[in-house]
C-alpha positions in Angstrom: 132.6 -36.9 23.3 129.4 -35.0 24.0 127.8 -36.1 27.2 124.0 -35.5 27.4 122.5 -36.0 30.9 118.7 -36.3 30.9 117.4 -35.3 34.3 114.2 -36.3 36.0 111.5 -33.6 36.3 110.8 -32.3 39.8 107.8 -30.1 39.2 104.5 -31.6 40.5 102.3 -33.1 37.8 105.1 -33.2 35.3 105.3 -36.5 33.5 106.8 -35.4 30.2 110.2 -36.1 28.7 112.0 -34.5 25.9 113.5 -37.5 24.2 112.4 -41.0 23.4 114.4 -44.3 23.7 114.7 -44.3 20.0 116.2 -40.8 20.1 118.7 -41.9 22.7 119.7 -44.9 20.5 120.3 -42.5 17.6 122.5 -40.2 19.7 124.6 -43.0 21.0 125.0 -44.5 17.5 126.3 -41.1 16.4 128.9 -41.1 19.2 127.3 -39.3 22.0 127.3 -40.4 25.7 123.9 -40.4 27.3 123.0 -40.6 31.0 119.3 -41.0 31.9 117.9 -40.4 35.4 115.3 -42.7 36.9 111.9 -41.2 37.6 108.9 -42.4 39.5 106.5 -40.3 37.4 107.8 -40.0 33.9 105.2 -41.1 31.2 107.8 -43.3 29.5 109.5 -46.1 31.5 113.2 -46.2 32.2 113.9 -49.7 30.9 113.7 -48.9 27.2 116.3 -46.1 27.7 118.7 -48.6 29.3 118.1 -51.0 26.5 118.9 -48.2 24.0 122.3 -47.9 25.7 121.9 -45.0 28.2 123.7 -45.1 31.5 121.0 -45.0 34.2 121.5 -42.7 37.2 119.4 -42.2 40.3 116.7 -39.5 40.2 118.1 -36.0 41.0 121.7 -37.0 40.6 122.5 -34.3 38.0 124.2 -31.8 40.4 127.1 -34.3 40.7 127.4 -34.9 36.9 130.7 -34.3 35.3 131.5 -30.6 34.6 131.3 -31.0 30.9 127.9 -32.8 30.9 125.0 -31.0 29.2 122.0 -31.3 31.6 118.7 -31.6 29.7 115.3 -31.3 31.2 112.0 -29.5 30.4 110.7 -27.5 33.3 112.4 -25.4 36.0 115.1 -26.5 38.3 114.6 -26.7 42.1 114.6 -23.1 43.3 117.2 -23.6 46.1 119.5 -20.8 45.2 122.5 -22.9 44.6 125.0 -21.7 41.9 124.7 -23.6 38.6 128.0 -24.8 37.1 126.7 -26.9 34.3 125.3 -26.0 30.9 121.5 -26.6 31.0 118.9 -27.1 28.3 115.4 -26.3 29.6 112.6 -23.9 29.5 114.0 -21.1 31.6 111.2 -18.4 31.5 114.0 -15.9 32.3 114.1 -13.4 29.5 111.0 -11.2 30.2 111.9 -9.8 33.5 110.1 -12.5 35.6 111.4 -12.5 39.2 112.0 -16.2 39.2 113.9 -15.9 35.9 116.1 -13.2 37.2 117.1 -15.4 40.2 117.8 -18.2 37.8 120.1 -16.1 35.7 122.0 -15.0 38.8 122.5 -18.6 39.8 124.1 -19.3 36.4 126.3 -16.2 36.8 127.5 -17.4 40.2 128.2 -20.9 39.1 129.7 -20.2 35.7 127.1 -22.3 33.9 125.0 -21.5 30.9 121.3 -21.7 29.8 120.3 -23.0 26.4 116.6 -22.0 26.7 114.3 -24.4 24.8 111.9 -21.5 24.2 114.6 -19.7 22.3 116.0 -22.4 20.0 115.5 -20.5 16.8 116.2 -21.1 13.2 117.7 -18.4 10.9 114.3 -16.8 10.4 113.7 -16.5 14.2 111.1 -19.3 14.3 111.2 -21.9 17.1 112.5 -25.3 16.0 110.6 -27.3 18.7 107.6 -26.5 20.8 104.8 -28.0 22.8 102.4 -25.4 21.4 100.0 -27.6 19.6 99.2 -29.7 22.7 99.1 -26.6 24.9 96.4 -25.2 22.7 94.5 -28.5 22.6 94.6 -29.1 26.3 94.0 -25.4 27.1 90.9 -25.3 24.9 89.7 -28.5 26.6 90.0 -27.1 30.2 88.5 -23.8 29.1 85.4 -25.6 27.8 85.3 -27.6 31.1 85.4 -24.2 32.9 82.5 -22.9 30.8 80.4 -26.1 31.4 81.1 -25.8 35.1 80.2 -22.1 35.2 76.8 -22.9 33.5 76.2 -25.3 36.4 77.0 -22.5 38.9 80.5 -23.7 39.8 84.1 -23.1 39.1 86.0 -25.7 37.0 86.8 -28.8 39.1 90.4 -30.1 39.5 92.0 -31.7 36.4 94.6 -34.5 36.2 96.7 -35.8 33.3 94.7 -37.8 30.7 96.2 -41.1 29.5 95.5 -40.1 26.0 93.6 -37.8 23.7 90.6 -40.1 23.4 90.1 -40.0 27.2 90.3 -36.2 27.2 87.7 -35.9 24.4 85.3 -38.2 26.2 85.5 -36.1 29.4 85.0 -32.8 27.7 82.2 -34.1 25.5 80.4 -35.5 28.6 80.7 -32.1 30.4 79.3 -30.2 27.4 76.4 -32.5 27.0 74.7 -31.2 30.2 74.7 -27.6 28.8 73.1 -26.1 25.7 73.6 -24.4 23.4 77.3 -24.8 23.0 79.4 -21.6 23.4 81.0 -19.7 20.5 84.7 -19.2 20.9 87.2 -16.7 19.4 90.8 -17.9 18.9 93.4 -15.2 18.6 96.7 -16.6 17.2 94.7 -19.1 15.3 97.3 -19.8 12.6 100.1 -20.8 15.0 100.9 -24.1 16.7 98.9 -23.2 19.8 96.0 -21.8 17.9 95.9 -24.9 15.6 95.6 -27.2 18.7 92.9 -25.0 20.2 90.9 -25.0 17.0 91.2 -28.7 16.5 89.9 -29.4 20.0 86.9 -27.1 19.5 86.1 -28.7 16.2 86.2 -32.1 17.8 83.7 -30.9 20.4 81.4 -29.1 17.8 82.3 -25.6 19.1 82.3 -23.0 16.4 85.3 -20.7 16.4 86.1 -17.3 15.0 89.7 -17.5 13.9 91.9 -14.4 14.2 95.6 -13.9 13.6 97.9 -11.0 12.8 95.7 -9.5 10.1 92.7 -9.2 12.3 94.6 -7.7 15.2 96.9 -5.3 13.2 94.8 -2.3 14.2 96.0 -2.6 17.8 92.5 -2.5 19.3 90.3 -2.1 21.0 88.6 -5.4 20.1 84.9 -5.4 21.2 84.4 -8.5 19.1 86.2 -10.5 21.8 83.4 -9.6 24.3 80.8 -10.9 21.9 81.9 -14.5 22.2 81.2 -16.7 25.2 84.8 -18.1 25.3 88.1 -16.4 24.3 91.2 -18.5 23.7 94.4 -16.5 23.8 97.1 -18.2 21.8 99.4 -15.1 21.4 102.7 -15.0 23.3 103.1 -11.9 25.4 105.8 -9.7 24.0 106.6 -6.0 23.3 104.0 -4.5 21.0 101.3 -7.1 21.8 97.9 -5.4 21.8 95.5 -5.7 24.7 92.6 -8.0 23.9 90.8 -7.8 27.2 91.3 -4.6 29.2 90.7 -4.4 32.9 87.4 -2.5 32.4 86.0 -5.4 30.4 84.9 -7.0 33.7 82.3 -4.3 34.1 81.4 -4.0 30.4 78.3 -5.5 28.8 79.6 -8.8 27.4 78.8 -12.3 26.4 82.3 -13.3 27.3 82.3 -15.5 30.4 85.5 -17.7 30.1 89.0 -16.7 29.1 91.5 -19.4 28.3 94.8 -17.6 28.5 96.7 -20.5 27.0 99.8 -18.4 26.4 99.7 -17.7 30.2 102.1 -14.9 31.1 100.1 -12.9 33.7 103.1 -11.3 35.4 104.5 -9.9 32.2 103.8 -6.2 31.5 103.0 -7.3 27.9 100.2 -9.6 28.8 97.2 -8.9 26.5 94.7 -9.9 29.2 94.4 -7.4 32.1 91.6 -8.9 34.2 93.8 -11.3 36.3 97.3 -11.4 37.7 98.2 -15.0 38.6 98.4 -18.4 37.0 95.9 -21.1 37.9 96.7 -24.7 38.7 95.5 -28.3 38.1 93.8 -28.2 41.6 92.1 -24.9 40.8 92.0 -24.6 37.0 90.0 -21.4 36.8 89.8 -18.2 38.9 86.8 -15.9 39.1 87.8 -12.5 37.8 84.3 -11.0 38.2 81.1 -12.2 39.8 78.1 -10.6 38.1 78.1 -11.6 35.3 80.7 -14.2 35.9 84.1 -14.1 34.2 86.4 -17.0 34.8 90.0 -17.3 33.6 91.9 -20.5 32.9 95.6 -19.9 33.0 97.5 -23.1 33.7 101.1 -22.7 32.8 102.0 -26.4 32.0 99.0 -27.4 29.8 100.9 -29.9 27.6 101.5 -32.0 30.8 97.8 -32.8 30.8 98.5 -35.0 27.7 102.1 -36.2 28.6 102.3 -39.0 26.1 101.2 -37.1 23.0 103.1 -34.0 23.9 106.3 -35.8 24.7 106.4 -37.8 21.5 105.6 -34.8 19.4 108.2 -32.5 21.0 110.9 -35.2 21.0 110.5 -35.7 17.3 110.9 -32.0 16.7 113.9 -31.6 18.9 115.9 -34.7 18.0 117.6 -33.3 14.8 118.9 -30.4 16.9 120.1 -32.6 19.8 122.2 -34.4 17.1 124.1 -31.1 16.6 125.1 -30.7 20.2 128.8 -31.2 19.2 128.5 -27.8 17.6 127.3 -25.6 20.4 128.8 -22.5 19.0 126.8 -22.6 15.9 123.2 -22.8 14.6 120.3 -23.0 17.1 122.6 -23.6 20.1 124.9 -20.7 19.2 121.9 -18.3 18.9 120.5 -19.6 22.2 123.9 -19.0 24.0 124.1 -15.5 22.6 120.7 -14.7 24.0 121.7 -16.1 27.4 124.9 -14.0 27.4 122.9 -10.8 26.8 120.3 -11.5 29.4 122.6 -12.8 32.1 124.7 -9.6 31.7 121.6 -7.5 32.1 120.5 -9.4 35.2 123.8 -9.0 37.0 124.6 -5.4 36.2 
């Protein structure tokens, strides 16, 4: 019997969960065993999971789970250096040479466990089968517009916290924009993808006009002076080999209208990052950093944007992922087999 152990998240400000009570009920009805950890912060309460048939465990109990349990969470594990003996399903951020990721891979090698990275659950055509991208784009555009409104008032973007729902987020962003005029113009690169769709939808809801670019508009490889002609740039392109540079380091000194960059893809430590004016992620407490003073250029680069709308993003992601969780009894095939093959390749590179 496949045993899925759903762990509590330990990252600050993380309220999301990757499966609903209804999803748990389906897995159990299909013959799976499900353990569900309690959590003081999760957006969905524990009781409905118990009512669905899950065994409830204390928060953080997963290191003592049976050897054959599959440990399922979203964000990173505690970085305590302990060897990892279980098979884990999570976003590992470990395959682009990130220092934290290399340490994670070595922990798996030491413990004999394995990583099934949610970012690399791919169909036969190499497309991701489940992603938080839409809500990352939506929330990232919202915080970027908050940063632009704050900058117009002579300040950096104030701290943000999770919104209870999309309606509350829209009210707050609209209120911030009402004290500035005219509204900015935004350019969205990666406009046709999940992330770009979310960013465009938020901008449309706020009345912000967008220039929508995707692969056709960036095929030349650059440079792209058009980016500097917009007040706001929303980057929705994942950093990867061959990705063109959209904002080079010298853009800070160039003549430009651009004053806020929302790096929604947010991979500043990658050599493939298309934005070269900053080198670290921002946070909920400090959503934007000042990359240049005169004229100002602020960068929003929060790396857990969907967590700002935990209810909508959880329900959306869980619906996408559930059909694949139902195939966990076939780990050597399909999306899981492809994810394991990627792990085997990268863990070997990290340990040789």
